[in-house]
C-alpha positions in Angstrom: 58.7 -118.7 -8.7 58.2 -116.7 -5.5 58.3 -119.9 -3.5 61.6 -120.9 -5.1 63.1 -117.5 -4.3 61.9 -117.7 -0.6 63.2 -121.2 -0.3 66.7 -120.3 -1.8 66.9 -117.3 0.4 66.0 -119.4 3.6 68.6 -122.1 3.0 71.5 -119.6 2.5 71.5 -119.4 -1.2 71.2 -115.6 -1.3 72.9 -115.2 -4.7 70.6 -117.8 -6.3 67.6 -116.0 -4.8 68.8 -112.7 -6.1 69.3 -114.2 -9.6 65.7 -115.5 -9.5 64.5 -112.0 -8.4 66.3 -110.4 -11.4 64.9 -113.0 -13.7 61.4 -112.4 -12.4 61.8 -108.6 -12.9 63.2 -109.1 -16.4 60.2 -111.3 -17.3 57.8 -108.7 -16.0 59.6 -105.9 -18.0 59.4 -107.9 -21.1 55.7 -108.6 -20.6 55.0 -104.9 -20.1 57.0 -104.0 -23.2 55.1 -106.5 -25.3 51.8 -105.2 -24.0 52.8 -101.6 -24.8 53.8 -102.5 -28.3 50.5 -104.3 -28.9 48.5 -101.3 -27.6 50.4 -98.7 -29.5 50.3 -100.7 -32.7 46.5 -100.7 -32.5 46.4 -96.9 -32.7 46.1 -95.0 -36.0 48.9 -92.9 -37.4 47.0 -89.8 -36.4 46.5 -90.9 -32.8 50.2 -91.8 -32.6 51.1 -88.4 -34.1 48.9 -86.7 -31.4 51.1 -88.3 -28.8 54.3 -87.2 -30.6 55.1 -90.7 -31.8 55.4 -92.5 -35.1 55.2 -96.2 -35.9 59.0 -96.3 -36.2 59.6 -95.5 -32.6 57.0 -97.8 -31.0 59.7 -100.3 -30.0 62.0 -97.7 -28.6 59.2 -96.3 -26.5 58.1 -99.8 -25.3 61.6 -100.7 -24.2 62.4 -97.3 -22.7 65.0 -96.2 -25.2 63.1 -93.2 -26.4 63.4 -89.8 -24.7 60.0 -88.2 -24.2 59.7 -84.3 -24.0 
């Protein structure tokens, strides 16, 4: 995908290159969120509680919608 972005940028398709950059960043964020969910889900309820979390807010934390103190 990086080669595609560079090629689009070189031939004057800056908006296309920017779209691919945003797509690449979105894919990376989604991958990180899925990995976070997987890792937090493996923890016991006690371990989650020690971090101030419950199973119910794993997704919110993974996707950055949970405020942490």
